[in-house]
C-alpha positions in Angstrom: -34.3 -89.5 -230.8 -35.8 -91.0 -227.6 -39.3 -90.1 -226.7 -41.2 -90.5 -223.5 -44.2 -92.7 -223.0 -46.4 -89.7 -222.6 -45.3 -88.3 -226.0 -46.0 -91.6 -227.7 -49.4 -91.8 -226.1 -50.1 -88.3 -227.3 -49.1 -89.2 -230.9 -51.4 -92.2 -230.9 -54.2 -90.1 -229.5 -53.7 -87.4 -232.2 -53.7 -90.1 -234.9 -57.1 -91.4 -233.8 -58.5 -87.9 -233.5 -57.4 -87.0 -237.0 -58.1 -90.2 -238.9 -60.9 -92.1 -237.2 -64.6 -91.2 -236.8 -65.2 -91.1 -233.0 -61.5 -90.9 -232.5 -61.9 -88.3 -229.7 -63.3 -91.0 -227.5 -60.3 -93.3 -228.1 -58.0 -90.3 -227.5 -59.8 -89.9 -224.1 -59.2 -93.6 -223.4 -55.5 -93.3 -224.3 -54.9 -90.1 -222.3 -57.1 -90.8 -219.2 -56.9 -94.6 -219.2 -60.6 -95.0 -218.7 -63.7 -95.4 -220.9 -65.4 -92.1 -221.7 -68.8 -91.5 -220.0 -71.6 -90.6 -222.5 -74.8 -89.0 -221.4 -77.8 -91.1 -222.4 -80.5 -89.3 -224.3 -83.2 -88.2 -222.0 -86.5 -89.7 -222.8 -89.3 -87.2 -222.8 -91.9 -87.4 -220.0 -94.8 -88.0 -222.3 -93.6 -89.3 -225.6 -97.2 -89.8 -227.0 -98.0 -86.1 -226.6 -94.8 -85.0 -228.4 -94.9 -83.7 -231.9 -93.6 -85.8 -234.8 -90.5 -83.6 -235.0 -89.8 -84.0 -231.2 -90.2 -87.8 -231.5 -87.9 -87.9 -234.5 -85.4 -85.8 -232.6 -85.4 -88.2 -229.7 -85.1 -91.2 -232.0 -82.2 -89.6 -233.8 -80.4 -88.9 -230.5 -80.9 -92.6 -229.5 -79.5 -93.7 -232.8 -76.5 -91.4 -232.5 -75.9 -92.7 -228.9 -75.7 -96.3 -230.1 -73.7 -95.4 -233.2 -71.1 -93.7 -230.9 -70.8 -96.9 -228.8 -70.4 -99.1 -231.9 -67.7 -96.8 -233.3 -65.9 -96.7 -229.9 -65.9 -100.5 -229.8 -64.5 -100.8 -233.4 -61.9 -98.1 -232.6 -60.8 -100.1 -229.5 -60.1 -103.1 -231.7 -58.2 -100.8 -234.1 -56.2 -99.4 -231.3 -55.1 -102.9 -230.1 -54.1 -103.7 -233.7 -52.1 -100.5 -234.1 -50.3 -100.9 -230.8 -49.5 -104.6 -231.5 -48.2 -103.9 -235.0 -46.0 -101.1 -233.9 -44.1 -102.7 -231.0 -41.0 -104.7 -231.5 -40.9 -108.5 -231.7 -39.0 -108.6 -228.4 -41.7 -106.4 -226.7 -44.4 -108.6 -228.2 -42.8 -111.7 -226.6 -42.6 -109.9 -223.3 -46.3 -108.9 -223.5 -47.3 -112.4 -224.5 -45.7 -113.7 -221.2 -47.6 -111.3 -219.0 -50.5 -112.4 -216.8 -53.8 -111.6 -218.4 -52.6 -111.6 -222.0 -54.9 -114.3 -223.3 -58.0 -112.7 -221.8 -57.0 -109.3 -223.1 -56.3 -110.7 -226.5 -59.8 -112.3 -226.7 -61.5 -109.1 -225.6 -59.2 -106.8 -227.7 -58.7 -104.8 -224.5 -56.5 -101.7 -225.3 -56.5 -100.5 -221.7 -54.8 -103.7 -220.6 -52.3 -103.4 -223.5 -51.5 -99.7 -222.7 -51.1 -100.5 -219.0 -48.9 -103.5 -219.7 -46.7 -101.6 -222.2 -46.3 -98.8 -219.7 -45.3 -101.3 -216.9 -42.8 -103.0 -219.1 -41.3 -99.8 -220.3 -41.1 -98.1 -217.0 -39.9 -101.1 -215.0 -37.3 -102.1 -217.6 -34.4 -100.9 -215.4 -35.7 -102.9 -212.4 -35.7 -106.2 -214.3 -32.7 -106.5 -216.5 -31.7 -109.5 -218.6 -29.0 -111.5 -217.0 -26.3 -110.5 -219.5 -27.0 -106.8 -219.0 -27.0 -107.3 -215.2 -23.8 -109.3 -215.3 -22.1 -106.8 -217.4 -23.0 -103.9 -215.1 -21.9 -105.9 -212.0 -18.6 -106.8 -213.7 -18.0 -103.1 -214.3 -18.7 -102.5 -210.6 -16.2 -105.2 -209.6 -13.5 -103.8 -211.9 -13.9 -100.4 -210.3 -14.3 -101.7 -206.7 -11.3 -101.4 -204.5 -10.6 -102.2 -200.8 -9.2 -98.8 -200.0 -8.8 -98.4 -196.3 -11.4 -101.0 -195.3 -10.4 -104.0 -193.2 -10.9 -107.3 -195.0 -14.1 -108.3 -193.1 -15.7 -104.9 -193.8 -14.6 -105.1 -197.4 -16.3 -108.5 -197.9 -19.5 -107.2 -196.3 -19.6 -104.2 -198.6 -18.6 -106.3 -201.6 -21.5 -108.7 -200.8 -24.0 -105.9 -200.5 -22.8 -103.8 -203.4 -22.1 -106.5 -205.9 -23.2 -110.1 -205.2 -26.7 -109.4 -203.8 -27.9 -107.2 -206.6 -26.6 -109.7 -209.2 -28.5 -112.5 -207.6 -31.6 -110.3 -207.4 -31.4 -109.6 -211.1 -31.5 -113.3 -211.9 -27.7 -113.9 -211.7 -28.1 -117.1 -209.7 -27.0 -119.2 -212.7 -23.6 -117.6 -212.5 -22.8 -118.5 -208.9 -21.5 -121.9 -207.8 -24.6 -123.1 -206.1 -25.1 -123.5 -202.4 -21.5 -124.0 -201.6 -20.6 -120.5 -202.9 -23.5 -119.0 -200.9 -22.3 -120.6 -197.7 -18.7 -119.6 -198.3 -19.6 -116.0 -199.2 -21.6 -115.5 -196.0 
């Protein structure tokens, strides 16, 4: 069963919300693609005049604020690990070759990882491996016929419909070099 990227993101977000302390913040990162904004504890105007209970309350709010940040940073590292472990070896190789991988790996940046995975998955049809592109173009040639076109028009249509897309997909290694390009134009 094929799933969409959004369904997969939702599953990962639900996993963090259910199994990690502070997972709701990571779920926000996954779904909104930005760090959550936390409101800092508001320091009382005159801390010295506050009762002991109010001082303790403020101190506890500050402690919770920092604890939330620390949990969030730990969960970001966990998210990177979960994403990396659950993608295929082929996808790992593709991600390793992307610009910015080394910096993101050092920082354990899940936002970069999510964006990169999304780009790779969504743009897969735009950048096909040479064998897939060649196979598709070969099928087009097999089904391509001159019909009622004159030869010059047929060659022009053939070049636009078959040869150009193959070369754009990286099929240059299958042509016969510059001599073929000169002859085909």
